[in-house]
N, C-alpha and C positions, 0 to 999 in steps of 0.2 A: 512776617513781612509787614512793613508799615511805610507810610510816606510822610516825610517831613518837608514842608515847603516845596513840594514837587520833586524832592530828592528821594529815591527809593532805597530802602534799607532792607535787606533780606537776612533773616536770622534762621539758622537751621541747627539741629542737634550736631554736636561735634563728633567726628569719628576719627580714629587713629590714622586712617589712610587718606584723610582729606587732602586734596590737591587743588589749588586755585586754577591751575592750567587745564585740569581735566573736568572741572565742575561746570555744568551748563545751567543757566537760569532758564527754566521753561515755564514758570508760573510767577505771577506777581499780583499784588493787590492794587486796585485802581478805583478811584471814585468815578462813578458813572452818573451822568445827568440824563434824565428823561425830560426832554424839552417839550414845552407846550402841553404837558399832561394836565388834564382837568383836575381840579381840587377834589373832586369826588373820589379820585383814585389815591389820594394822599392818606393811605392807611398802611401801616407797617406790613401786614400780611399780604396785601395786594402788591406793594412795591418789591417785597422779597420774592414773590412769585414771578413778577416781571424780570427781576434780576437773574433768576435761575435760568432764563432763556439765554443769558449772556455768559454766565459762568457760575461759580459758587458764591451765592450771596453771603455776605459777612454781617453787615449791619446797615441800618437806615440812619441818615443824618437826623438827629433828634431836633435840631433847630428847625429843620424843614417840616417835621411832623407838627411842631408847635406853631407853624405858620410864621416864624420869624423871618424866613427867607421864602419869597413867594413866587419866583419866576420859573423854578424848575424843581423836580424831585431828585434827590441825590442819594445813591446807595453805594456802599463799598462792596466790590465784587472781586473774587479771585479769578483771574482769566488765564487761559492757556496760551502762551505766546507762540505755540506751534501751529495755531489755527487762526484764520482771519477773524477780526473782531466783527461783531454785529453792528451794523450801521443804523438800522431802523427796525421797528416791530409793528405789527398790525393788531389793533385792539378796538373792538366794537365798531368795525367799519371804517376806521381811520388809521393812517400810517403816522407814526411818531418817530422822530429822530433820536438817536442815542449819541451823546458826546462823552469822550473819555478825558478826564482832567489829568493833564501832565503825562499822558502816555507817549506823546511825541518825544519825550526826553530819553526814552529807552532806545538803545542802539540795536537794530534788528540784525546787523551783520557781524556784531561782536560775539565771539564764543568764549 
């Protein structure tokens, strides 16, 4: 699965009995932003650990690690669309918001 300009493309292994009408999308990749997170936490292992509380961490935005983008930390995460998304997390005595880039473009009522 990958996202191109906020459009989601899901690639799965082909099976002979594949049917578009009976196939349900239950997971997707999404970029997650950790807003207002201190630069002290801008380390790949820390961000992947935080992302694991949201879903399956895939990768950290390398531009963010190099401080090319400085207002948020960004991690690609595989999320389960059958459970509510995590809106915030608690770290070192503070609450931090989580934003999902482009997730609003997925239809929750389509099967």
